[in-house]
N, C-alpha and C positions, 0 to 999 in steps of 0.2 A: 501773612497769615491765610488770607484766602486763597492765594495760591496753593499753600501746603495742603490744605484741605481738598483742593480740587485735584492735586496730585495722587493724594491719598485714595480719594474717589475712584480716580482712573485706574489705579493699581489694584485695587479691590472689585471692581469692574471687570477689569481683563483678566484677573484670575478666575472670577465666576463663570465667564464666558468660556475660557479655556476649561473647566471642570464641566460644564453642559457640553461642550463639544467631546471631549472624551467619553463622557458618559453616553451620548446620541452614537458615537462611532463603535461602541462596544456593543450597544443593542443591534447597531446593524449587522456587526461582525458575527452575530449570533448565528445568523443564516448565511449569507452570501459571502463573507470576506473570512471563512472558516480555511485554515489551511490543516492538513492531514500528514502525520508521518505513516509512510507508507514502507514495507518490507515486501519484497519480492524473492523467495529462493528457489534455486534451481537444484532439484535433487536427483540423483539417479539411483534409481532402484533396480535391484538384481538378485537373481536367484542363486549367484555362483558364490556366495559368502554369507556371513550373518553379522558383519561390522555393521555399525550404526555410528555415524559421526557423532562426536560428543555434543554439537549444538541441537541436534536432533533426538536427543533423549527425551524432551518433555513430550513430541509428538510421535515418538516410533510405535507405541500402541496401537495409535489411531491410522498411522501408515500401514503398518502390517495387517490391521484389521480391513482397511479399505481396498488395498492394492494386492495382496496375497504375495508379497515379496519377501524376502528375508535380509537383505542388506541393503542400507540406505546410506549414501554419500552426499553430503553437501557441497556441489559442484562449484556453486556463485552465489552469492548475495548481492542484494542492490536494496540499500535504503536512503529515501530521499522525502522530500515534502512536496505536497502539490496541492493548491487551492480548489476548492470545490468547483467541479466542472473542467478542471485542467488536469491533462493527462502527464503521468509519470512513465516514461518508455525505458524499457531495459533489452540488452541482449541476454540470452540466458546461454545455453551451450549448443553446440553442432547445428547452428542455423537457426535456433529458436528465438524467437523475441517475445517479450509480455508488453501490455500497455495497459495499465490499470488507471481509471479514472474515479476520483471518491464522488459521490453524488449528494450525498447529505447524512448529518449526523443528528439522530434523536436520542437522547439518554446516554446511554453505555452502547448503543448500536451503530455501527456504520454501514452505509449503503455503498456500494462498488461496484462498478462495470470494469471486467478484466476481457481481454482479447490475447489471444495466444496463437502467433503464428510460425510458419517454418519456411526458410528459404527454399526453394526449388528452383532450379533453372536461374531464370532472372526474375521470378516474382516470389511474392509472399503469400502461401497458401494459408487461408485462416483454417484454424483448427479448432479454435474456441470462441465463443462470444457469448458472455452471460453477464447478469445483473443477479449480486446478491447482497443479502445482509448478513453481517457477522458482529459478534460481541467485541468491543474494541480489546485490541492485542492478541485476540486469538486467530489463528489461522484457518484460512479455506482453502483444502486442498483439491487440486484438480489436475488429470492427465492421464498418464498410461500410454503415452506416445512412444513409439519405438524410437530409440536414440540412432540407432546404425542397422541397417537390414541385416548384417552378419552378426549381431548381437542380440540376446533377449532384452538386453538392460531397458530400460523405458526413462520417460522423465516424467518428474511430478513437480508441480508447480505449486508452492504454498506462498500465499498472499496474506498480511493482516496488515490493519491500519488503527490508527489511535487519533 
């Protein structure tokens, strides 16, 4: 009888410890253990047509307003997860690359660091390096870099995080 009570006490104690550990871990993850869903889109902007890729329809007005182009084609998109302070890297198009590092989340706002480079010769030339805060799920647009010297088309990078 005494052994049964002892076993029951140990099981209850073990469950209580597990609950406390899970709760403590969740509190700690609130700041440093967060992971973020990140999306990086490579968009070709052109003045040679008025076509807009279907995926870009929700941000087409903002693209037209900010970049003064008429056509927007989604060339490549990369989605992934990164922990706070960890970098998600992706190749874009035509030798361009992006690195996105989530820095913090406060309520519905996410602070990100982004770097865009272009491979020239044997080196990556840094085109942009900035930190910004966006509303979760909204896109930050940056770019306007000429994709090819023989064309007027430019690259726009759209970045979002949750």
